N, C-alpha and C positions, 0 to 999 in steps of 0.2 A: 503494500500500500504506500509505503514511503516513496518508492521510486516513481509512482504515479503522480504524487504531489510535486516531486522534484521536476518531472517533465512538464507539468503544468506551469510551474514557476519559471522554467527556462523559456517556454513558449510565451509567457506573459512578458518576460524581459525582452525577447526578440521583437514582440509586437510594439513595445514601448520604444525600442531602438529604431524600428522602421518608421514609427509615427514621428519621432524626433527628426529623422532625416527628411521625411516628407514636409514637415513644417519649415525646416531650413530651406529646402528647395522652393517651396511656395513663397517664402519671404523674399528670396532672391528674384523670383519671377515677378513679383509685385514691384520690387525696386526697379527692375529693368523696364517694366511697363510705365512706371512713373517717369523715369528718365526719358523714355521715348516720347511721352506726351509733352514733357517740357521742351524737348528739342523741336518738336512739331510747332509748338506755340512760338518758339524763337524764330523759326522760319517764317511763320505767318506774320510775326511782328516786323521782320525785315521787309516782307512784301507789302503789308498794309501801310507801314510807316513810309516806305518809299513811294507809295501811291499818294499819300498826303504831301510829301515833299514835291513830287512832280506836279500835283494840282496847284500848290502854292506858286511854283515856278510858272505854270501856265497862266495863272491869275496875274502875276506881276508882269509877264511879257505879253499879255493880250494887247493887240493893236488898239490904240485909242484909250488904253487904261492908264496911261501916264506913269507906269512903273509903280503904281500903288500896291501895297500889300493888303490882304483881306483883314477885316476887323474881327470876324468870327468864322467858325467852320462852315456855317450855313451859307456864307458868301461863296463858297466853292461849289455849292450845288446850283445856285442861281446868282450870277454876278449882278449885283445891284447897280453897277456903273453903266449898264447898257439896257436900252428899252426892249431889245429882243433877248430871248432866253439864251444865255451863254453858260454852259456847264463845264466846269473844270474837274468835277468829280460826280459820278453817278449817284452815289449814296454815301452817307456817313457810316463808318464801321467802327465798332468798339475796339478798344485796346485788346488784342488777342491774348495777352498774358493775364490780364485781370478781369476781362469781360466787361469792364466799366468804361468810364470816360478817360480820355487822354489828358495828360498834363499839357496845357497850351503854353507854348514858348512865345514870348512877345518881345518886340524890339523896344528901343527907348521911347518911341512915340506911341506905344501900346498896340501896334499892329501885330498881327499873327505872322510869325516867321517860321514856325515849325511845331511839331508835336513830339511828345516822349511818353513812354509808358510810366505808370505809377508803381511798377513792381520793384521791390527792393531785393528780389531774388538774384543770386549770382548766375550769370549765363554759363551755359556749357560751351558755347562757341566763343573762342577767344582770339582766333586768327583766321585768315583766309577770307576776309570780307571783300566785297566788290569795291571799286574805286570810290564810289559815292559814300560808302560806309567805312572807309579805311580808318577813320579816327575812332571807331568802336573797339579796335584792338586793345586788349588789356583792361577794358573798363570793368570795374568790380561789380556793378549792378546793371540790370536792364534799364533802370531809370536813367542811366547815363548814356544810353543809346539815343541820341537826339537827332531827329529827322528835320533838319533845318535847311531852308533855301535862303542863300544870301546872293542878292543881285550883284553882279560884277565879279563873283568868284568864278574861277575857271570851271566850265561844265565838264563833268566826268565823261570820259570817252566810252561810248557804248559800242561793243562789237556788233558787226552786221550779222543777221541770222545766217545760219549755215546754208540755207536754200538760196540765198542771194536775193530773196524778196525784200521789199522795203520794210523798214522797221515800223511798228505800229506807232501811231501818234500818242504822245504823252497824255492827251486829254481823254482818250478812249479807255477808261478804266472799267 
């Protein structure tokens, strides 16, 4: 009878060991999933932030706009300087990292010059940014990724598409 209880005890210990290994593997899988989600949100932040930067550039460079910057994000949807609808952005999108509003970056005169995330999370991406985002390298938080358009600054060089077709207009978001 004693050997039967010993075998049951060993089976119980084996089951506890297997359960512990499964919990460790599940914890690692959840960690990888969280990291992948954060990396995806960073890519979306770069994409959407770049759209806002290009929309502000389009607003400033609009013929007849006198180089003025927008006062608010809604001005990018419908440019108030013109009687005919001029759209520099199709729709306002939330900050992909927080899901909320953007931090609005303003110039000395209060005009909107860019946007930034409100996230204090450290980015996974540290290097390998496009020319327009090169100053993001080494920034300790996503909030320091500032999507700013400065008139007169050299425009980043955009490579031509591989097909040789013309690049899309910066206004067509």
